[in-house]
C-alpha positions in Angstrom: -5.8 -13.9 1.3 -4.4 -16.5 -0.9 -0.9 -17.7 0.2 1.7 -15.5 -1.3 4.8 -17.2 -2.6 7.5 -16.3 -0.5 10.3 -17.4 -2.8 9.1 -15.0 -5.6 9.1 -12.3 -3.1 12.2 -12.9 -1.8 13.7 -13.3 -5.4 12.3 -10.2 -6.4 13.5 -8.2 -3.4 17.3 -6.5 -3.0 16.8 -6.9 0.4 16.9 -10.2 2.7 13.0 -10.9 3.8 11.7 -12.4 6.6 8.2 -13.9 6.6 6.8 -13.7 9.8 3.3 -15.0 8.4 1.4 -15.0 5.2 0.9 -11.0 4.5 3.7 -10.0 7.3 7.2 -9.5 6.0 10.3 -7.8 7.8 13.4 -6.5 6.3 16.2 -4.6 7.1 18.1 -1.7 5.0 21.5 -1.1 4.5 20.9 1.9 6.6 19.8 -0.4 9.6 15.9 0.5 9.2 13.8 -2.3 9.8 10.9 -2.6 7.7 7.7 -4.4 8.9 5.3 -4.8 6.0 1.8 -6.0 6.7 -1.3 -6.7 4.5 -4.5 -7.0 6.9 -8.0 -7.8 5.6 -10.4 -4.7 5.7 -13.7 -4.0 4.9 -14.6 -4.8 1.4 -14.5 -1.8 -1.2 -17.0 -2.2 -4.2 -17.9 -5.9 -2.8 -14.0 -6.9 -3.4 -12.1 -8.2 -0.7 -9.6 -5.5 0.5 -6.4 -5.4 2.3 -4.9 -2.4 4.1 -1.2 -2.3 3.5 1.0 -0.9 6.2 4.8 0.0 6.0 6.1 0.6 9.4 9.6 1.6 10.5 10.0 -0.6 13.6 13.0 1.1 15.2 11.9 4.9 14.1 15.3 5.6 12.5 15.1 8.6 9.9 15.0 6.7 6.5 17.3 8.2 4.2 16.4 7.8 0.5 17.0 4.1 -0.8 15.6 2.8 -3.9 16.0 -0.9 -2.7 13.4 -0.1 -0.3 10.8 0.7 -3.2 12.0 -2.7 -4.9 11.0 -4.4 -1.8 7.8 -3.2 -1.3 6.9 -3.8 -4.8 8.1 -7.3 -4.6 5.4 -8.1 -2.1 2.6 -6.0 -3.8 3.5 -7.7 -7.1 3.0 -11.2 -5.5 0.0 -10.0 -3.6 -1.7 -9.2 -7.1 -0.3 -12.3 -8.9 -2.6 -14.2 -6.6 -5.3 -12.1 -5.4 -8.2 -10.3 -7.2 -8.4 -7.7 -4.4 -7.7 -4.1 -3.4 -4.9 -2.8 -1.4 -6.0 0.2 0.6 -3.2 2.6 1.8 -3.6 4.9 4.9 -0.5 7.0 5.4 0.9 7.4 8.8 -0.1 10.8 10.2 2.2 10.5 13.6 5.1 13.2 12.4 3.1 15.2 10.2 4.7 13.7 7.1 1.8 11.8 5.5 1.6 14.1 2.5 5.0 13.1 1.6 4.5 9.5 2.1 1.4 9.7 -0.2 3.6 11.4 -2.7 6.4 9.0 -2.6 4.0 6.0 -2.7 2.3 7.4 -5.8 5.7 7.8 -7.4 6.7 4.4 -6.6 3.7 2.9 -8.2 3.9 5.1 -11.3 7.4 4.2 -11.8 6.6 0.3 -11.9 7.2 -1.2 -15.1 3.7 -2.5 -15.1 1.7 0.4 -13.7 -0.8 0.6 -16.8 -2.0 -2.4 -15.3 -3.4 -1.0 -12.2 -5.5 1.9 -11.2 -4.0 3.9 -8.3 -6.2 6.6 -6.6 -5.5 8.7 -3.6 -7.4 11.2 -1.5 -7.2 13.2 1.5 -9.9 13.5 4.3 -9.4 16.1 6.8 -10.4 15.0 10.5 -9.9 17.3 13.3 -7.3 19.6 11.4 -5.2 16.7 10.3 -5.0 15.4 6.5 -5.1 12.2 6.3 -4.2 10.7 2.9 -5.6 7.5 1.8 -5.4 5.7 -1.4 -6.5 2.3 -3.1 -4.8 0.3 -5.8 -6.8 -2.4 -7.9 -5.7 -4.2 -11.4 -7.7 -3.1 -14.3 -8.5 -6.6 -15.3 -10.7 -7.0 -11.6 -13.9 -8.3 -12.3 -15.2 -5.7 -9.8 -12.9 -2.9 -11.3 -15.7 0.0 -11.7 -17.6 -0.8 -8.4 -14.3 -0.5 -6.6 -13.5 2.7 -8.3 -17.1 4.0 -8.0 -17.1 2.9 -4.0 -13.9 4.4 -3.4 -14.7 7.8 -4.9 -18.3 7.9 -3.3 -16.7 7.4 0.3 -14.2 10.0 -0.3 -16.8 12.6 -1.4 -19.1 11.4 1.6 -16.2 12.2 4.0 -15.5 15.4 2.3 -19.0 16.5 2.1 -19.5 15.9 6.1 -16.7 18.6 6.9 -17.6 21.9 7.7 
């Protein structure tokens, strides 16, 4: 992953950010929720470098609705795509059964982004051991491997769904 410009992230975020390392960031909300945002290299999708995107509530404090969280998360994603022709893979946490809500929230955040038309966001649900696992990708429409990424993601989803009884 190319180095993200932390000053650009900080300037676009309403919360004070801490850069732990390239691709790992912390911020604390007005309600004392501490988030760790991480981009971690994953298997390529469509021959394109792919990074799994994590949003972790470190203290496990129930997070109230806070639009500034969206702005902070988008600051990181915008900077990521500014310097990388890569794919972001998002897998929703299933630990509390709220993965569908997380998926819908993340989709809404991205759809409300002012430059959302520059990206394709695809989500799907894979059931495993009676648990719905919501996964998604974000890819820039200008990515040279755009169609291969879309095809690979859709084929992988179809394969997982076809192998379920």
